[in-house]
gemmi code that builds the backbone of each chain (N, CA, C; Angstrom):
import gemmi

chains = {
    "A": [
        ("UNK", (-0.494, -22.295, -35.252), (0.131, -21.241, -35.122), (1.264, -21.068, -36.413)),
        ("UNK", (1.645, -20.009, -36.694), (2.741, -20.008, -37.667), (4.177, -19.453, -36.775)),
        ("UNK", (5.525, -19.717, -37.679), (6.550, -19.653, -36.764), (6.737, -18.462, -36.509)),
        ("UNK", (6.174, -17.598, -36.937), (6.510, -16.257, -36.609), (5.630, -15.782, -35.225)),
        ("UNK", (4.512, -16.130, -35.597), (3.809, -15.955, -33.856), (4.329, -16.728, -32.984)),
        ("UNK", (5.135, -17.590, -33.247), (5.382, -18.502, -32.208), (6.421, -17.971, -31.404)),
        ("UNK", (7.384, -17.201, -32.464), (8.578, -16.804, -32.393), (8.449, -15.439, -31.530)),
        ("UNK", (7.296, -14.795, -31.632), (6.894, -13.506, -31.149), (6.472, -14.030, -29.512)),
        ("UNK", (5.830, -15.148, -29.488), (5.227, -15.685, -28.332), (6.257, -15.937, -27.500)),
        ("UNK", (7.700, -16.651, -27.773), (8.693, -16.768, -27.093), (9.741, -15.762, -26.712)),
        ("UNK", (9.385, -14.373, -26.958), (10.237, -13.346, -26.550), (9.367, -12.298, -25.637)),
        ("UNK", (7.943, -12.960, -25.573), (7.264, -12.073, -24.564), (7.810, -11.814, -23.249)),
        ("UNK", (8.428, -12.990, -22.681), (8.900, -12.992, -21.192), (10.031, -11.398, -21.388)),
        ("UNK", (10.748, -11.983, -22.264), (12.104, -10.877, -22.363), (11.633, -9.733, -22.503)),
        ("UNK", (10.853, -9.524, -23.471), (10.310, -7.913, -23.800), (9.482, -7.267, -22.588)),
        ("UNK", (8.715, -8.239, -21.862), (8.141, -7.650, -20.451), (9.329, -7.069, -19.495)),
        ("UNK", (10.286, -8.092, -19.583), (11.502, -8.020, -18.375), (12.078, -6.529, -18.855)),
        ("UNK", (12.346, -6.352, -20.218), (13.081, -5.341, -20.740), (12.359, -3.885, -20.708)),
        ("UNK", (10.939, -4.001, -20.920), (10.240, -2.874, -20.687), (9.949, -2.457, -19.580)),
        ("UNK", (9.796, -3.351, -18.401), (10.417, -3.027, -17.094), (10.949, -2.232, -16.568)),
        ("UNK", (12.289, -2.771, -17.088), (13.677, -2.121, -16.829), (13.496, -0.829, -17.634)),
        ("UNK", (13.212, -0.350, -18.414), (12.724, 0.734, -18.964), (11.730, 1.708, -18.482)),
        ("UNK", (10.657, 1.466, -17.826), (9.832, 2.083, -17.545), (9.411, 2.151, -15.997)),
        ("UNK", (10.150, 1.085, -15.504), (9.988, 0.854, -13.859), (8.562, 0.652, -13.759)),
        ("UNK", (7.529, 0.536, -14.387), (6.100, -0.005, -14.042), (5.484, -1.142, -14.561)),
        ("UNK", (5.023, -2.034, -13.914), (4.919, -3.319, -14.783), (3.430, -3.289, -15.422)),
        ("UNK", (2.466, -2.361, -15.620), (1.299, -2.104, -16.191), (1.658, -1.550, -17.102)),
        ("UNK", (2.232, -0.367, -17.135), (2.662, 0.561, -18.287), (3.782, -0.337, -19.666)),
        ("UNK", (5.004, -1.473, -18.659), (5.344, -2.221, -19.352), (4.454, -3.086, -20.325)),
        ("UNK", (3.811, -3.480, -19.530), (2.801, -4.870, -20.457), (2.034, -3.710, -21.517)),
        ("UNK", (1.577, -2.756, -21.489), (1.202, -1.875, -22.488), (2.194, -1.598, -23.656)),
        ("UNK", (3.460, -1.565, -23.166), (4.351, -0.987, -24.124), (4.390, -2.618, -24.988)),
        ("UNK", (4.633, -3.676, -24.412), (5.140, -4.967, -24.952), (3.486, -5.111, -25.899)),
        ("UNK", (2.491, -4.818, -25.681), (1.416, -5.098, -26.311), (1.490, -4.011, -27.860)),
        ("UNK", (1.594, -3.098, -27.874), (2.260, -2.219, -28.901), (3.272, -2.578, -29.777)),
        ("UNK", (4.299, -3.255, -29.064), (5.447, -3.786, -29.939), (5.182, -4.936, -30.575)),
        ("UNK", (4.270, -5.867, -29.760), (3.707, -7.088, -30.799), (2.839, -6.356, -31.659)),
        ("UNK", (2.117, -5.701, -31.836), (1.262, -5.176, -32.941), (1.933, -4.517, -33.837)),
        ("UNK", (2.883, -3.629, -33.567), (3.840, -3.425, -34.650), (4.631, -3.952, -35.321)),
        ("UNK", (5.348, -5.194, -34.329), (5.896, -6.160, -35.289), (5.272, -6.837, -36.284)),
        ("UNK", (3.946, -7.334, -35.587), (3.095, -8.242, -36.654), (2.838, -7.299, -38.007)),
        ("UNK", (2.512, -6.128, -37.579), (2.131, -5.324, -38.835), (3.231, -4.834, -40.009)),
        ("UNK", (4.408, -4.869, -39.265), (5.687, -4.515, -40.289), (6.490, -5.735, -40.260)),
        ("UNK", (6.050, -7.092, -40.305), (6.883, -8.471, -40.310), (7.240, -8.474, -41.735)),
        ("UNK", (6.848, -7.842, -42.529), (6.975, -7.779, -44.182), (8.876, -7.184, -44.214)),
        ("UNK", (9.084, -6.480, -43.177), (10.086, -5.387, -43.187), (11.230, -6.302, -42.700)),
        ("UNK", (10.731, -7.328, -41.803), (11.745, -8.431, -40.851), (12.478, -9.012, -41.859)),
        ("UNK", (13.923, -9.310, -41.912), (14.654, -9.814, -42.728), (14.680, -11.166, -42.146)),
        ("UNK", (14.096, -12.311, -42.851), (14.537, -13.523, -42.442), (15.824, -13.966, -42.113)),
        ("UNK", (15.800, -14.728, -41.349), (17.262, -14.945, -40.853), (18.010, -14.149, -39.961)),
        ("UNK", (17.830, -12.969, -39.730), (18.240, -11.892, -38.971), (17.726, -11.830, -37.585)),
        ("UNK", (18.468, -10.904, -36.821), (17.978, -11.225, -35.116), (16.546, -10.804, -34.861)),
        ("UNK", (15.834, -11.762, -34.813), (14.137, -11.310, -34.098), (14.480, -10.546, -33.022)),
        ("UNK", (15.110, -11.312, -32.002), (14.964, -10.311, -30.946), (15.734, -8.826, -30.677)),
        ("UNK", (16.608, -8.800, -31.312), (17.042, -7.362, -31.635), (16.124, -6.500, -32.098)),
        ("UNK", (15.194, -7.048, -33.351), (14.675, -6.320, -33.821), (13.148, -5.764, -33.393)),
        ("UNK", (13.042, -6.777, -32.241), (11.797, -6.498, -31.489), (12.323, -5.546, -30.212)),
        ("UNK", (13.376, -5.538, -29.537), (13.838, -4.938, -28.310), (13.744, -3.211, -29.138)),
        ("UNK", (14.300, -3.501, -30.746), (14.557, -2.209, -30.901), (13.037, -1.287, -31.190)),
        ("UNK", (12.204, -2.085, -31.634), (10.718, -1.543, -31.736), (10.261, -1.124, -30.386)),
        ("UNK", (10.671, -2.038, -29.290), (9.959, -1.518, -27.919), (10.435, -0.690, -27.433)),
        ("UNK", (12.112, -0.609, -27.606), (12.508, 0.680, -27.117), (12.310, 1.897, -27.894)),
        ("UNK", (12.085, 1.966, -29.460), (11.643, 3.334, -30.101), (9.926, 3.646, -29.312)),
        ("UNK", (9.306, 2.360, -29.042), (8.176, 2.842, -28.632), (8.289, 3.526, -27.437)),
        ("UNK", (8.581, 2.948, -26.731), (8.786, 3.680, -25.211), (9.579, 5.135, -25.289)),
        ("UNK", (10.626, 5.419, -26.071), (11.164, 6.627, -26.215), (9.883, 7.602, -26.654)),
        ("UNK", (9.187, 7.233, -27.731), (8.766, 7.718, -28.630), (7.156, 8.366, -27.859)),
        ("UNK", (6.764, 7.575, -26.977), (5.579, 7.591, -25.949), (6.055, 8.479, -24.762)),
        ("UNK", (7.435, 8.243, -24.645), (7.638, 9.293, -23.514), (7.631, 10.413, -23.857)),
        ("UNK", (8.364, 10.786, -24.881), (8.382, 12.096, -25.475), (7.073, 12.844, -25.657)),
        ("UNK", (6.180, 11.898, -25.985), (4.742, 12.443, -26.123), (4.006, 12.761, -24.616)),
        ("UNK", (4.395, 12.095, -23.765), (3.601, 12.130, -22.794), (4.564, 12.663, -21.399)),
        ("UNK", (5.794, 12.803, -22.005), (6.738, 13.532, -21.093), (6.782, 12.725, -19.700)),
        ("UNK", (6.744, 11.532, -20.147), (6.627, 10.530, -18.984), (8.280, 10.540, -18.135)),
        ("UNK", (8.108, 10.693, -16.862), (9.444, 10.534, -16.331), (9.607, 9.087, -15.777)),
        ("UNK", (10.918, 8.713, -15.823), (10.977, 7.307, -15.754), (11.202, 7.265, -14.306)),
        ("UNK", (10.374, 6.414, -13.230), (10.648, 6.471, -12.193), (9.789, 5.013, -11.577)),
        ("UNK", (9.738, 4.763, -10.470), (9.070, 3.466, -9.909), (7.883, 3.982, -9.261)),
        ("UNK", (6.887, 4.718, -9.294), (6.129, 5.655, -8.713), (5.142, 4.397, -7.420)),
        ("UNK", (5.055, 2.976, -8.040), (4.317, 2.501, -7.234), (5.542, 1.630, -6.021)),
        ("UNK", (6.768, 1.759, -6.459), (8.025, 1.081, -5.823), (7.860, -0.513, -6.111)),
        ("UNK", (7.379, -0.602, -7.384), (7.108, -2.180, -8.146), (8.471, -3.163, -7.694)),
        ("UNK", (9.458, -2.543, -8.353), (10.567, -3.439, -8.360), (10.823, -3.354, -6.720)),
        ("UNK", (11.083, -2.593, -6.148), (11.222, -2.644, -4.994), (10.400, -3.747, -4.097)),
        ("UNK", (8.967, -3.834, -4.362), (8.292, -4.473, -3.211), (8.367, -5.871, -4.206)),
        ("UNK", (8.562, -6.057, -5.512), (8.688, -7.550, -5.633), (10.115, -7.887, -4.804)),
        ("UNK", (11.083, -7.245, -4.774), (12.229, -7.859, -4.135), (11.896, -7.832, -2.521)),
        ("UNK", (11.138, -7.329, -2.197), (11.201, -7.158, -0.544), (10.034, -8.180, 0.027)),
        ("UNK", (9.619, -8.963, -1.149), (8.571, -10.143, -0.708), (9.366, -11.087, 0.407)),
        ("UNK", (10.428, -11.196, 0.237), (11.052, -12.256, 1.079), (12.139, -11.553, 1.801)),
        ("UNK", (11.942, -10.026, 2.275), (12.872, -9.364, 2.918), (13.119, -9.928, 4.374)),
        ("UNK", (12.538, -10.663, 4.835), (12.808, -11.269, 6.119), (14.097, -12.125, 6.145)),
        ("UNK", (14.197, -12.924, 4.851), (15.266, -13.643, 4.593), (16.626, -12.709, 4.448)),
        ("UNK", (17.560, -13.263, 5.083), (18.478, -12.241, 5.211), (19.209, -12.093, 4.009)),
        ("UNK", (19.085, -13.465, 3.481), (20.188, -13.527, 2.043), (19.547, -12.587, 0.996)),
        ("UNK", (17.974, -12.401, 0.926), (17.621, -11.234, -0.016), (18.009, -9.772, 0.215)),
        ("UNK", (18.446, -9.364, 1.439), (18.876, -8.063, 1.591), (20.044, -7.788, 0.595)),
        ("UNK", (21.005, -8.976, 0.170), (22.144, -8.227, -0.446), (21.454, -8.074, -2.160)),
        ("UNK", (20.534, -9.002, -2.288), (19.852, -8.685, -3.688), (19.066, -7.500, -3.729)),
        ("UNK", (18.414, -7.245, -2.671), (17.677, -5.912, -2.413), (18.625, -4.780, -2.722)),
        ("UNK", (19.624, -4.926, -1.779), (20.919, -3.810, -2.383), (21.130, -3.381, -3.538)),
        ("UNK", (21.319, -4.792, -4.054), (21.705, -4.585, -5.875), (20.958, -4.148, -6.485)),
        ("UNK", (19.771, -4.388, -6.253), (18.131, -3.751, -6.837), (18.322, -2.195, -6.793)),
        ("UNK", (18.473, -2.040, -5.418), (18.578, -0.732, -4.967), (19.388, 0.433, -5.906)),
        ("UNK", (20.582, -0.338, -5.830), (21.562, 0.427, -6.583), (21.544, 0.685, -7.937)),
        ("UNK", (20.849, -0.733, -8.689), (20.437, -0.811, -10.103), (19.701, 0.307, -10.429)),
        ("UNK", (18.424, 0.491, -9.610), (17.443, 1.549, -9.857), (17.983, 2.810, -10.241)),
        ("UNK", (19.011, 3.045, -9.374), (19.661, 4.448, -9.195), (20.891, 4.629, -10.706)),
        ("UNK", (20.867, 3.707, -11.126), (21.871, 3.994, -12.194), (21.241, 5.106, -13.185)),
        ("UNK", (21.891, 5.569, -14.111), (21.139, 6.534, -15.215), (20.731, 5.259, -16.129)),
        ("UNK", (19.299, 6.328, -16.710), (18.745, 5.340, -17.717), (19.513, 4.589, -19.013)),
        ("UNK", (20.741, 5.250, -19.480), (21.366, 4.723, -20.571), (22.251, 3.859, -20.097)),
        ("UNK", (22.874, 3.906, -18.933), (23.475, 2.833, -18.088), (22.716, 1.601, -17.895)),
        ("UNK", (21.853, 1.835, -17.506), (20.881, 0.884, -16.985), (20.475, -0.207, -18.250)),
        ("UNK", (20.215, 0.671, -19.137), (19.580, 0.046, -20.424), (20.910, -1.093, -21.211)),
        ("UNK", (22.054, -0.171, -21.049), (23.270, -0.564, -21.549), (23.845, -2.245, -21.087)),
        ("UNK", (23.420, -2.053, -19.644), (23.900, -3.204, -18.767), (22.801, -4.513, -18.978)),
        ("UNK", (21.483, -4.076, -19.093), (20.592, -4.970, -19.422), (20.936, -5.485, -20.453)),
        ("UNK", (20.918, -4.763, -21.588), (21.010, -5.571, -22.755), (22.394, -6.296, -23.201)),
        ("UNK", (23.435, -6.188, -22.683), (24.490, -6.863, -22.647), (24.647, -7.709, -21.630)),
        ("UNK", (24.595, -7.343, -20.461), (24.983, -8.037, -18.942), (23.411, -9.145, -19.050)),
        ("UNK", (22.359, -8.874, -19.303), (21.384, -9.797, -18.820), (20.679, -10.355, -20.142)),
        ("UNK", (20.950, -9.810, -21.118), (20.285, -10.300, -22.615), (20.807, -11.017, -23.515)),
        ("UNK", (22.278, -10.850, -23.171), (23.361, -11.223, -23.802), (23.636, -10.736, -25.317)),
        ("UNK", (23.177, -9.356, -25.724), (23.648, -8.979, -27.045), (24.859, -8.586, -27.044)),
        ("UNK", (25.859, -8.476, -28.315), (26.838, -7.991, -28.483), (26.707, -6.634, -28.328)),
        ("UNK", (28.143, -6.345, -27.888), (28.283, -4.488, -28.113), (27.588, -3.996, -29.385)),
        ("UNK", (27.866, -4.544, -30.536), (27.259, -4.037, -31.691), (25.722, -4.042, -32.098)),
        ("UNK", (25.242, -5.145, -31.686), (23.825, -5.327, -31.708), (23.257, -4.204, -30.779)),
        ("UNK", (23.823, -4.193, -29.360), (23.450, -3.053, -28.330), (23.287, -1.579, -29.028)),
        ("UNK", (24.552, -1.543, -29.836), (24.771, -0.294, -30.100), (23.916, 0.402, -31.286)),
        ("UNK", (23.416, -0.679, -32.140), (22.614, -0.679, -33.314), (21.388, -0.368, -32.799)),
        ("UNK", (20.809, -1.142, -31.475), (19.621, -0.660, -31.282), (19.669, 0.623, -30.472)),
        ("UNK", (20.398, 0.928, -29.904), (20.620, 2.277, -28.989), (20.824, 3.478, -29.779)),
        ("UNK", (21.326, 2.935, -31.435), (21.587, 4.519, -32.087), (22.686, 5.002, -31.649)),
        ("UNK", (23.836, 4.347, -31.435), (25.036, 5.098, -30.966), (26.425, 4.077, -31.458)),
        ("UNK", (27.540, 4.650, -30.655), (28.603, 3.737, -31.476), (28.877, 2.668, -30.096)),
        ("UNK", (29.593, 1.879, -30.690), (30.004, 0.428, -30.098), (30.796, 0.934, -28.321)),
        ("UNK", (31.804, 1.786, -29.053), (32.474, 2.626, -27.776), (31.453, 3.007, -26.716)),
        ("UNK", (30.613, 3.891, -27.098), (29.614, 4.310, -26.329), (28.920, 3.320, -25.136)),
        ("UNK", (28.560, 2.183, -26.020), (27.864, 1.157, -25.058), (28.827, 0.759, -24.321)),
        ("UNK", (30.267, 0.212, -24.417), (30.929, -0.220, -23.695), (31.379, 0.954, -22.381)),
        ("UNK", (31.355, 2.221, -23.162), (31.769, 3.344, -21.825), (30.525, 3.107, -20.657)),
        ("UNK", (29.157, 2.918, -21.260), (28.038, 3.095, -20.562), (27.934, 1.654, -19.510)),
        ("UNK", (28.444, 0.672, -19.913), (28.677, -0.612, -19.326), (29.444, -0.313, -18.073)),
        ("UNK", (31.052, 0.282, -18.601), (31.882, 0.128, -17.635), (31.636, 1.292, -16.542)),
        ("UNK", (30.788, 2.399, -16.846), (30.107, 3.496, -15.939), (29.200, 3.034, -15.054)),
        ("UNK", (28.422, 2.273, -15.672), (27.221, 1.444, -14.685), (27.943, 0.403, -13.743)),
        ("UNK", (28.642, -0.174, -13.862), (29.262, -1.220, -13.532), (30.293, -0.316, -12.054)),
        ("UNK", (30.948, 0.661, -12.514), (31.630, 1.725, -11.896), (30.498, 1.921, -10.538)),
        ("UNK", (29.493, 2.326, -10.852), (28.547, 3.096, -10.370), (27.856, 2.236, -9.329)),
        ("UNK", (27.676, 1.117, -9.593), (27.062, -0.075, -8.943), (28.129, -0.454, -7.755)),
        ("UNK", (29.563, -0.519, -8.100), (30.461, -0.824, -7.079), (30.448, 0.389, -5.983)),
        ("UNK", (30.438, 1.527, -6.415), (30.414, 2.870, -5.418), (29.085, 2.932, -4.637)),
        ("UNK", (27.591, 2.617, -5.386), (26.598, 2.374, -4.296), (26.309, 1.364, -3.505)),
        ("UNK", (26.955, 0.535, -3.853), (27.002, -1.070, -3.242), (28.069, -0.671, -1.898)),
        ("UNK", (28.970, -0.125, -1.941), (29.821, 0.464, -0.849), (30.821, -0.390, -1.380)),
        ("UNK", (31.298, -0.931, -2.320), (32.300, -2.139, -2.358), (33.409, -1.505, -2.783)),
        ("UNK", (34.538, -1.950, -2.168), (35.991, -1.498, -2.636), (36.151, -1.704, -4.239)),
        ("UNK", (36.431, -0.633, -4.770), (36.806, -0.713, -6.044), (38.127, -1.363, -6.237)),
        ("UNK", (37.907, -1.979, -7.802), (39.489, -2.787, -7.985), (39.399, -2.319, -9.632)),
        ("UNK", (40.369, -2.901, -10.254), (40.422, -2.211, -11.804), (39.407, -2.254, -12.407)),
        ("UNK", (39.085, -1.618, -12.971), (37.852, -1.651, -14.248), (38.042, -2.719, -14.936)),
        ("UNK", (37.248, -3.596, -15.375), (37.187, -4.555, -16.218), (35.709, -4.874, -17.087)),
        ("UNK", (35.444, -3.899, -17.976), (34.304, -4.114, -18.612), (33.942, -5.149, -19.278)),
        ("UNK", (35.225, -5.485, -19.903), (35.221, -6.999, -20.578), (34.901, -8.202, -19.659)),
        ("UNK", (35.687, -7.895, -18.702), (35.488, -9.195, -17.984), (33.894, -9.171, -17.004)),
        ("UNK", (33.385, -8.709, -17.001), (31.929, -8.324, -16.411), (31.143, -8.862, -17.584)),
        ("UNK", (31.585, -8.464, -19.041), (30.820, -9.133, -19.918), (30.910, -10.458, -20.334)),
        ("UNK", (31.918, -10.873, -20.144), (32.494, -12.109, -20.218), (31.658, -13.316, -19.236)),
        ("UNK", (31.904, -12.520, -18.499), (31.335, -13.480, -16.885), (29.695, -13.540, -17.266)),
        ("UNK", (29.146, -12.314, -17.332), (27.648, -12.216, -17.778), (27.317, -13.072, -19.152)),
        ("UNK", (27.873, -13.243, -20.117), (27.760, -14.128, -21.099), (28.208, -15.497, -21.142)),
        ("UNK", (28.922, -15.523, -20.189), (29.513, -16.945, -20.210), (30.858, -17.091, -20.982)),
        ("UNK", (31.074, -16.299, -21.691), (32.344, -16.637, -22.779), (33.681, -16.464, -22.136)),
    ],
    "B": [
        ("UNK", (2.599, -25.412, -2.211), (2.773, -24.147, -3.308), (3.903, -23.183, -2.676)),
        ("UNK", (3.190, -22.731, -1.563), (3.683, -21.600, -0.871), (5.319, -21.978, -0.165)),
        ("UNK", (5.321, -23.191, 0.391), (6.360, -24.206, 1.092), (7.344, -24.004, -0.273)),
        ("UNK", (7.149, -24.496, -1.583), (8.015, -24.564, -2.377), (8.812, -23.476, -2.624)),
        ("UNK", (8.009, -22.348, -2.460), (8.001, -20.769, -3.079), (9.454, -20.499, -2.004)),
        ("UNK", (9.092, -20.784, -0.617), (9.813, -20.475, 0.426), (11.315, -21.067, 0.315)),
        ("UNK", (10.949, -22.283, 0.085), (12.121, -23.215, -0.030), (13.081, -22.789, -1.212)),
        ("UNK", (12.625, -22.420, -2.380), (13.398, -21.982, -3.465), (13.885, -20.429, -3.249)),
        ("UNK", (13.115, -19.778, -2.676), (13.593, -18.491, -2.217), (14.943, -18.277, -1.098)),
        ("UNK", (14.698, -19.567, -0.268), (15.883, -19.736, 0.536), (17.037, -20.176, 0.006)),
        ("UNK", (17.240, -21.175, -1.368), (18.220, -21.401, -1.762), (18.775, -20.240, -2.533)),
        ("UNK", (17.853, -19.437, -3.378), (18.372, -18.262, -4.054), (18.959, -17.207, -2.843)),
        ("UNK", (18.314, -17.279, -1.618), (19.135, -16.223, -0.371), (20.591, -16.730, -0.325)),
        ("UNK", (20.435, -17.780, -0.182), (22.025, -18.584, 0.050), (22.738, -18.289, -0.914)),
        ("UNK", (22.571, -18.505, -2.520), (23.430, -18.100, -3.489), (23.878, -16.746, -3.580)),
        ("UNK", (22.981, -15.847, -3.298), (23.166, -14.601, -3.546), (24.013, -13.942, -2.306)),
        ("UNK", (23.683, -14.249, -0.922), (24.482, -14.426, 0.203), (26.149, -14.799, -0.246)),
        ("UNK", (26.058, -15.841, -0.606), (27.576, -16.517, -0.931), (28.323, -15.282, -2.276)),
        ("UNK", (27.291, -15.257, -3.226), (27.667, -14.374, -4.137), (28.359, -12.958, -3.567)),
        ("UNK", (27.665, -12.469, -2.782), (27.975, -10.949, -2.224), (29.201, -11.275, -0.998)),
        ("UNK", (29.510, -12.331, -0.520), (30.342, -12.428, 0.365), (31.802, -12.285, -0.397)),
        ("UNK", (31.708, -13.224, -1.809), (32.708, -13.307, -2.619), (32.878, -11.813, -3.288)),
        ("UNK", (32.161, -11.310, -3.608), (32.099, -9.871, -4.470), (33.006, -9.214, -3.371)),
        ("UNK", (32.804, -9.237, -2.052), (33.596, -8.396, -1.265), (35.236, -8.671, -1.206)),
        ("UNK", (35.199, -9.963, -1.377), (36.583, -10.401, -1.235), (37.382, -10.884, -2.345)),
        ("UNK", (37.091, -10.796, -3.677), (37.849, -10.757, -4.782), (37.830, -9.620, -5.677)),
        ("UNK", (39.157, -9.453, -6.485), (39.516, -8.267, -7.555), (38.432, -8.390, -8.572)),
        ("UNK", (39.016, -7.360, -9.579), (38.242, -6.890, -10.612), (37.201, -8.111, -11.324)),
        ("UNK", (37.804, -9.030, -11.975), (37.087, -9.886, -12.644), (36.031, -10.925, -11.870)),
        ("UNK", (36.248, -11.218, -10.618), (35.455, -11.816, -10.363), (34.392, -10.966, -9.547)),
        ("UNK", (34.620, -9.563, -9.113), (33.780, -8.423, -8.768), (32.726, -8.318, -10.120)),
        ("UNK", (33.185, -8.624, -11.206), (32.168, -8.090, -12.432), (31.553, -9.451, -12.600)),
        ("UNK", (31.740, -10.551, -12.029), (31.235, -11.648, -12.443), (29.996, -11.796, -11.198)),
        ("UNK", (30.364, -11.312, -9.959), (29.370, -10.949, -9.093), (28.244, -10.308, -9.546)),
        ("UNK", (28.418, -9.329, -10.276), (27.736, -8.259, -10.314), (26.787, -8.741, -11.685)),
        ("UNK", (27.530, -9.345, -12.741), (26.696, -10.205, -13.631), (25.800, -11.335, -13.285)),
        ("UNK", (26.231, -11.918, -12.236), (25.451, -13.035, -11.467), (24.056, -12.212, -11.033)),
        ("UNK", (24.430, -11.213, -10.117), (23.575, -10.356, -9.557), (22.467, -9.973, -10.650)),
        ("UNK", (22.822, -9.473, -11.421), (21.960, -8.688, -12.667), (21.165, -9.840, -13.310)),
        ("UNK", (21.682, -10.869, -13.531), (20.876, -11.847, -14.035), (19.795, -12.760, -13.136)),
        ("UNK", (20.350, -12.645, -11.629), (19.210, -12.863, -10.943), (17.748, -12.130, -10.971)),
        ("UNK", (18.542, -10.552, -11.108), (17.209, -9.618, -10.872), (16.363, -9.496, -11.990)),
        ("UNK", (17.105, -9.708, -12.898), (16.311, -9.999, -14.257), (15.667, -11.041, -14.867)),
        ("UNK", (16.215, -12.300, -14.136), (15.724, -13.466, -14.364), (14.218, -13.422, -13.595)),
        ("UNK", (14.021, -12.679, -12.477), (12.759, -12.933, -11.972), (11.850, -12.239, -12.880)),
        ("UNK", (12.086, -11.175, -13.289), (11.178, -10.610, -14.177), (10.555, -11.508, -15.491)),
        ("UNK", (11.804, -12.181, -15.995), (11.544, -13.017, -17.179), (10.466, -14.393, -16.946)),
        ("UNK", (10.741, -14.802, -15.768), (10.032, -15.983, -15.099), (8.652, -15.739, -14.422)),
        ("UNK", (8.346, -14.181, -14.511), (7.008, -14.191, -13.983), (5.765, -14.699, -14.913)),
        ("UNK", (4.849, -15.264, -14.584), (3.766, -15.599, -15.177), (3.465, -14.761, -15.952)),
        ("UNK", (3.205, -15.118, -17.379), (2.554, -14.226, -18.453), (1.077, -14.063, -18.320)),
        ("UNK", (0.523, -13.013, -18.150), (-0.821, -12.745, -18.531), (-1.319, -13.274, -19.890)),
        ("UNK", (-2.716, -13.473, -19.837), (-3.398, -14.078, -21.139), (-3.705, -13.290, -22.411)),
        ("UNK", (-3.227, -12.000, -22.227), (-3.647, -10.966, -22.974), (-2.728, -10.852, -24.212)),
        ("UNK", (-1.122, -11.504, -23.764), (-0.398, -11.600, -24.997), (-0.609, -12.894, -26.343)),
        ("UNK", (-1.261, -13.759, -25.618), (-1.159, -14.736, -26.229), (-2.725, -14.974, -27.085)),
        ("UNK", (-3.486, -14.188, -26.436), (-4.804, -13.711, -26.900), (-4.785, -12.787, -28.066)),
        ("UNK", (-3.866, -11.479, -27.696), (-3.461, -10.671, -28.925), (-3.067, -11.429, -30.087)),
        ("UNK", (-1.816, -12.300, -29.831), (-1.233, -13.054, -31.000), (-2.257, -13.682, -31.854)),
        ("UNK", (-2.880, -14.594, -31.179), (-3.861, -15.396, -31.664), (-5.022, -14.294, -32.858)),
        ("UNK", (-5.320, -12.995, -32.104), (-6.295, -12.295, -32.940), (-5.686, -11.798, -33.823)),
        ("UNK", (-4.586, -11.477, -34.027), (-3.531, -10.791, -34.958), (-3.564, -11.604, -36.350)),
        ("UNK", (-3.127, -13.144, -35.665), (-3.028, -14.352, -36.723), (-4.468, -14.410, -37.340)),
        ("UNK", (-5.548, -14.410, -36.870), (-6.750, -14.573, -37.362), (-6.953, -13.385, -38.045)),
        ("UNK", (-6.966, -12.134, -37.832), (-7.184, -11.165, -38.746), (-6.556, -10.946, -39.981)),
        ("UNK", (-4.983, -11.636, -39.814), (-4.455, -11.861, -41.063), (-4.827, -12.730, -41.910)),
        ("UNK", (-5.260, -14.165, -41.126), (-5.914, -14.989, -41.861), (-7.496, -14.675, -42.496)),
        ("UNK", (-8.014, -13.989, -41.977), (-9.159, -13.518, -42.649), (-8.930, -12.807, -43.749)),
        ("UNK", (-8.027, -11.855, -43.960), (-7.597, -11.314, -45.167), (-6.963, -11.882, -45.948)),
        ("UNK", (-6.219, -13.058, -45.583), (-5.744, -13.663, -47.159), (-6.289, -14.811, -47.552)),
        ("UNK", (-7.596, -15.217, -46.632), (-8.145, -16.317, -47.310), (-9.900, -15.794, -46.937)),
        ("UNK", (-10.355, -14.855, -47.672), (-11.741, -14.265, -47.634), (-12.954, -15.303, -47.541)),
        ("UNK", (-12.589, -16.392, -48.596), (-13.536, -17.295, -48.690), (-13.881, -18.293, -47.649)),
        ("UNK", (-12.869, -18.365, -47.009), (-12.657, -19.546, -45.992), (-13.910, -19.704, -45.001)),
    ],
}
model = gemmi.Model(1)
for chain_id, residues in chains.items():
    chain = gemmi.Chain(chain_id)
    for i, (resn, *xyz) in enumerate(residues, 1):
        res = gemmi.Residue()
        res.name, res.seqid = resn, gemmi.SeqId(i, " ")
        for name, pos in zip(("N", "CA", "C"), xyz):
            atom = gemmi.Atom()
            atom.name, atom.element = name, gemmi.Element(name[0])
            atom.pos, atom.b_iso = gemmi.Position(*pos), 0.0
            res.add_atom(atom)
        chain.add_residue(res)
    model.add_chain(chain)
structure = gemmi.Structure()
structure.add_model(model)
structure.setup_entities()
């Protein structure tokens, strides 16, 4: 197995999770990942050795999703309740109710805010990397993360305190 | 196996419960930390899902097709 093949294989779990967060449908997410892998393989000569393969792959996946959505006029939704049903598997255990609350609130975020929160808070990309991936300014990503945080606070009915986007991200990245 | 899953879920549940308790009591920085933790837990579940064979099969096919192009006489 080539190094490139190994590297791609190692990114598949993250690509699937990111794809699910974008489209909200597990089967469609896997189709997106498959298409992303094929595109990456065909265009690997354009990948600069030593640069961030994960960011490159995420960008391909994101562009694939957006392009596909434009073509199909796909509406971002969770028609099968896939996320909710996965999270409610252990619903009888009270501890999971809080996580379900968070998941429900997370689903209600606008697409761009949810995406920014995933890229920065869950995947650990820098603001600069996320901005490049999303084709926007660094300040826009920071703003989206901050608004996402505030929206989560509002949706979960938690008393708000001062906004601290960098605090969220420091906590998320462990830095 | 199911028992192991239930046990793990119970532990996760306790962790989440603790996180939410702290989330409701502490100011901005820890609130951010709690949200980040919940986000990672939620996202981590998707990342840790078992992978379907289709992806390893696809990568092997891509590698083989590339090999057959570059080494036509092999």
